[in-house]
N, C-alpha and C positions, 0 to 999 in steps of 0.2 A: 558502590557506584552504580547508578542507574544507566543501563545500556540497552539499546535495541540494535539487533544485527540482522540486516537483510541478506538473503541469499536466493539463488535460483535464477539469476539473470544469465544472459548469454546471447549468442547469435542464432537466430532462427530465420527460416524463410517465410515470406508472406503466406498467411493462411495457417501457420503453425501455432503451437501452444507453448506456454511456459507457466510454471507455478512458482510464484515468489513466496518466500517465507519471511516472517518478521518475528524473531525470537527475542524475548526479554531476559535480561539477567540483572540481578541485584534488586529486583522488585517483581511483584506479581501483577499480571495484566488484568486481574479480576475486576478492578475498579476504575479501569481506564477505557475511554473511548479511543479507538485507533483509526488513524487515517493513512491512506496511501496518497502520495504526491509524486509528481514527476517533473523533470526539467530537461527540456531538449536544448541542444546547443543554440545559443543566441535567443532563447525564449525565456519567458518568465516561468516560475514554478506554478504549476496548476494542480488543483485537487483532482484526484482520480476516483477515490471511493472512501467510504468510512463505514464503521460498524459500531453499534452502540455497545454499552457495557454488557447488556444481557445477550447481545447478539440478535435481538429481535427486530432491530431496525438497521437498515443499510441504505446507502445512498451512492449514486454513481454519476459521474460526469456524462453528459449527453453523448460525448464522443466514444464512450466505452460501454454504454448500456447495451445489454443483450450479448455482449462478448466477454465481459469480465465478471467474476464472482468473488466477493470477499467473504471470508468465514473466519471463525476463531475457535481455537481449542484451548480453553483455559487450563485444562489438565496438563497440556504440553507448554503452556505459557507462550503460545505462538498464534499469530494471525497469518492468514494466507490470502494471496490474490491469484486466483486462477484466471489466466488470460488466454482466450481462444480467438481464432480468426484474426491473428495479429496482422497489422498493417505497417508499412514503412513509417507512417506518421506516429506510430506508437514508440518509435525509437527515442529513448531518453534514459536518464538516470532516475531510478525509482527509489523513493524514500518512504519509510514508514515513520509515524510519529504518534505520540501518546499524550492524552490530557486526562488528568485525574478528575473523575466525576463529571466529565464533559458529556456533550450530546452530539448525536449524529442526526442531521447534517452538521458539520462543523462550521460555525459562523465566522470564526476568525482564526486562521492558522497560527497566528502569533500567540494564542493561548496554549498551544501544544508545548509541553514541557520537556519532552524527551524525543530526540531525533536519532535515527540511524545514520550510518555513513553512506548509504546508498548502494544500489546494485545496478549495473549497466545492462540495459536491454537494447539489443540491436536487431532490427528487422530488415533483412536484405537478402536478395537473391544472388 
C-alpha cells in the first residue's frame, strides 16, 4: 500500500519555525515529484511548494517565498518543508502528495496519485 505520512505540525508563535516531514512507505520517492499543499478553515486547498524528482528544481507560492524551504532526502525516503518566520495566516492543515514522473511546478494537483493525511500547523500567540 502506497502511503505518505506527514509529521512535524504543531502550535507555534508568530515568527517561529517548524519543519514538516513527509515520509513514504510502500514505495520509493526516487521517481516522484512531491508537492506540499495546505488548506485553511473555510478556504480552498492551495499549493505551497514542490520539488522535482532530482531535487534540482523547486517552486514556492508567493506567500511563502523566502520563508519556506523544501528539500528531499531520497535515502530516507522523506521530503521536508522547513518553515521559518511563520505568520498566523500560515495556519492550515498541510498535506504532501506525490506524482510518479511528474514535474515541478505542478500543473494540476489532480495528477498527484498519493496523498498524506495531513498535519495541522497553528500559528498563534
